[in-house]
N, C-alpha and C positions, 0 to 999 in steps of 0.2 A: 504494500500500500504506500502511495506517495501522494500527498495532497498539499495544497497551498490555500491558506485562508487569511483574510485581512484580520489584523489584531482586533479591531473594533467588533467585527462579527463574532470572533471566537470568544472574546471576553463576555459579550452579552449572553451568548448561549451557555457558557460555563457558569456564569453567575446564577442562572436559573437551575442548573443541574446539581452543583456541588452541595447545595443546602440539604438535599434529601439523603446524601450519602455519608455514612459513618467513616471517619478518618481511619479507624482501625476496626476491622471486622474479623470475626472468627473464620469467615469465608473470604479469603483475600480478594477474589474477583469482585465482591460487592463494594469494595472501596474504589473500584475503577469505573471509568466511563467507556462505553463501547462506541467505537468509531467505525462506521460502515461507509465505504466508498464504492458505490455501484452506479446505478443510473443517476442517483443524486447522493448528497453527502448527509448522513444522519449521525447524530450523537444521542446516545441513550444512557440514562442513569436509573437505578432502581434500588429500593431497600426491601424488596420482596412484596411489600404491601402497596407500594406506589411506584409507578413507572412514568418517566417523562422522556419523550422523544422529540427532538427538534431537528428540522431540516435546515442546514446552514448553507449559505451561498459561498462557494469556493471553487477552486480548480482541482479536478481529479486527474492527476498525471498518471497514476497507476491504480487500478482497482484493487480492493482487498478489504480486510477488516481486522481489528485488533482492539485490545482493551489496555488502558494505562491509568495510573492513579489520578483521580480527578482533582483532588485537593492540591497535589503538587503541580499538576498542569495549570490549574487556575492561578495558583500563586506565582508561577513563572510568567504566564502570559500577561497578567494584569500589571506586572512590573516592567514589561518591555516598553521601549519608547513608542510614542504615538506614531501612527502612519506606516508602521512596518507590516509586511506580510510574514506569516508564520508558516514554515514548512514542517511537515511531519512525515517521516519516512521510516518504515520498518526495516530492521536488519534482515539479512538473508535467511536466518533461522527463526525470525519473528520473536526472538527473546527480548528485544528492546526496541524502542522507538527513538530516533534522533530528531530533536527539535532544533531548527535553525531560524534565526531572525536577526538580520543585520550582522553584527560581529559576534553575536551570542550563539552558543551551541550547547545543548543539553542532551544527555542520554538517559532515558527513563525506562525502568523495567516494564515488561509487557507480559500479558497473559492472553491466551488465545480466545477469540470471540466465541468459540464453541463452548467455552466454560461459562459464559455469561448467561444467567438465568433469564428466561423469557416468560413474561406474564401470559398465562394461557389465554389465547384469543377465543374464549368460549362465545357461543352465540349470544348476542345482545338484541333481543327481539324488538325493543322499543327504541326508535330513533326519531329525533325531532330537532328543529332549529330554533334557538332562543336568541332574541336580541341581546347583545352584550350588556346594554344598560339594564335590562330586566334581571340578568344573572347577578350583576353587581348589586342591584337593589335587594335581591333575595338574600345575598350574603351579608352585605353591610348592615342591614336592618336587624339581623338576628345573631351574627357570629359572636357578639360580646356576651351573649347569654349562654353560650355553650359551656357545659360543665368540664372542669379539669380534674374532677375526682375520679381516679381510675377504677375504683371499686364499682362505680355506677357507669360502667363502660358504655351502656346503651344511650347515655346522655352526652357522650364525648364527640358529638357531631351535630350536623344540621339535618333535620328530618324533612324530606321532600315527598310530597304526594299530590295527587290531583283530586279535585272534587267539583261538584256542581253547587252553586249558591245563587239564589235569586235568578235562576235561568241562565247563569253564565258559567262557563267552564273555567276553572282557576287552577293554577299551579301554586302550591303553598309551601313555604319554608317555615319551620318551627324549631326553636332552640330553648332549652331550659336547664337551669342548674339546681332546681328545687326551691330557689329563693326568688327567682324572677323568670318570666317567660316572654319571649318575643315571637310574634307571628306576622308574616308578610305574605301578601297575595299579589300575583300578577296574572294577566290573561294567559290561559293555558294555550301553548302553541299546538298547531296541528300535528298529530301523531303522538302526543303525550297522554291522551286520554286512556285510562286503564293501565298505565305504567305501574310497576310494583312500587310500593312505598319503600323508600330507601333512606338509610342514615349514612351520610358522607362524613368520614372522619375529620376531626379538627385540623390535623396536619395537612390533609389534602386541600381543605378549604383555604388554609393559609397560603399554600403554594399556588393554588389556582387564582386566588384573588390578587396575589402579588404580580401576576402576569397580565391580568385583564386591563391594567392601565396602559399597556403597550399596544392595545388593539382596539379597533372599533368594529371589527368584523363580527358577524353573527357567530354564535357558538353552536356547534353540532354536538348534541348530547345523545349518548347511547347508554341504555341501562339493561341490566338483567337482575335477577334476584341476588347476585353476589358481587357484581362489579358495575362500575360506571366509567364512561370514557367521555372526555371533553376535548374537542378538536377545534382549533381556531388558528388562523394564519399558518405558520410553519410548525405549530406545537400540538402535540397530542399527550394528554395526561390521562392515564388509566389507573384506577384504584380499586382495591378490594373495599367492600362496604362493611360496616359494623354489623356483625351477626347477632342481632338482638331485637327485642320488641320495644319500640318507643311507647312510652306510657300514653294513656288516653288523655291528652292535654286539654280537651274540651271540658273535662270535669273540673279543672282548676280555674277556668275562666268564669267569674261570677256573672250571674244572669239577673240578680235582684238588686244590684247597687242602684241607689236612687238619688244620690247627692252629687251634683256636678259643680266643679270649680274650674274656671278658666283662668290661666295665668300667662303673663308675658314670659316666653321661654327663656330669653336671654337674661332678663332681670332676675328670674327665678334661679337660674343656674348660678349666676354671680352671687346671689344671696346665700344659696346652699353652700357654695364653695367657701365663702367667708365664715359663715357660722360653724361649719364643720371643722374649722381650724383648731377648735378647743375640744373636739370630741375625741374619744379613745381611738388610738390608731387602728386597733383590731376591728372594732365594731363600726366605727364612724357613724354612730347613731345621732340623729337629730329628731326633734319633735316638731310637728306642724300643728299649730293651734289655729283652727279655722273658725272664723266668725263672719257675720254678714259683711261682705265687701272688703274684708281684711284677713290677711294671713300673717301669722307671727311664727317665725322660725326660732327655735331655741336649742341650745346645747350647753352642757356643763359637765366638768369633771373636777374632782378635788385637786388634781395636779395642775391643770391648765386654766382653770377659771370657768367663766360662763360667757355666753354670747346670746344676744337677742336682736332680731331684725324684723321689721314690719314692712309689708308691701300691700298695695291695693290689688284686689282680685275681683273677678266676677263670681260671686257666690251669694245665694239667697236661700239659705236653709238653716237648720238648727246648728248651733255651735258644737264643735267636736274637736278631739285631739287624736293624732295618730303619729306613730313613730316609724321612721324608715332608715335604712342604711344610706347615708348621703352619697357614697360612691355609686350605688346602684341608681339613685336618682339622677346623678350627673351622667351616667352612661346612657340612660334612656333619653334625657333631655338633649344629649349630643346627637341623637338620631332624628330629632324633630327639625324639619326643613322650613316650616312656616314660622310665623311670628308667635303664635299662641299654641299652648298645649292644654289638654283637658284631663282632669282627674275625675273619675267616676268612682265614688266610694260609698261604703255602707256604714261601717262603724270602726272602732279602733282595733279590732281583732280580726277583721276580714280583709282579704286581698283587695287591692285597688287596681282598677283598670286605668291605664294612661294611654292617651292617643293624641295624634295631631288633630287640631280642629278641622272639621270638614274633610277628613281623609279616613275612610273606612277600611283601606287596604292594609293598614298596619295597626296592630294593637300590642300593648305591653301589659303584663300583669306583674305586680310587685307585692310580695308578702310584707306585712307590717312587722315592726319590732316592738317588744315590750320595753318601755323606757320609764 
């Protein structure tokens, strides 16, 4: 194999691939990137559960395939002077690869491409095309609520499924960590109806989202019961899915909350941020004291003192108090795109619904805290 690739193209691709690969693996080839020079030039990285393939623009001087350590390769290439082309050529016995760029030359150990694991290309019966902006919205509005508690592995991802609501076909994303829940709907694309309900792992979501800012192309999504594949531009991301049952999230969304409070999102976020400065670092608890047209935010700790701040709100119901984790409040407020957010509450011990005013496609549920 003998290829030539512009440094800028190679750095961009390797920056996407190296993140999913362990520097030192018990299976040496898993620390490598597979380079295939055939009809086109492909770079592949995997950690067994996740596979990323990128097609790279470059010159194929001699066809072939090989694998070399991806972290070492990325470290070398990113340090090369700008504007250089990078040559990669295998030795006669394929035991190493010589990298040349300008006056620099490196020899890297290689392993055969036949040793590189291939993610089984099992049948994915459901295939549809999703606008990039819709996938970004589904991810951005829910990913912050994904659980990081490994014992509840079935919550360690975003749950995607289709449904019909008010005569409309929807594609829905849901995430929860048991303390908060985020739910986002978009119009269901043609071909998605009847797809299996899937849980896409947190790490896959992170890698997928990191690359979506570099494209405006529609995303081709393929799914089966056990895998999902996302293809866009020159990139294909294939992942195993979380093998577990996502809880019946509808049961935790209150249906009888009857008190509504509308607040200026920016002013509310700033007030929460200030008041929480004196709350305990672990719980970050603050109290909301709600009265007609007025909201008072309170926090106090023996070590840090106390804080009180008032603001005007649109509220015309009985007075009440409710406590929340301030970080969770700020996370949700950070997803609101409009000027106002709405709280729909019942009492101090029941979950609150939070949503953007006049937008029914997104809702958040937040559990209260005892303060």
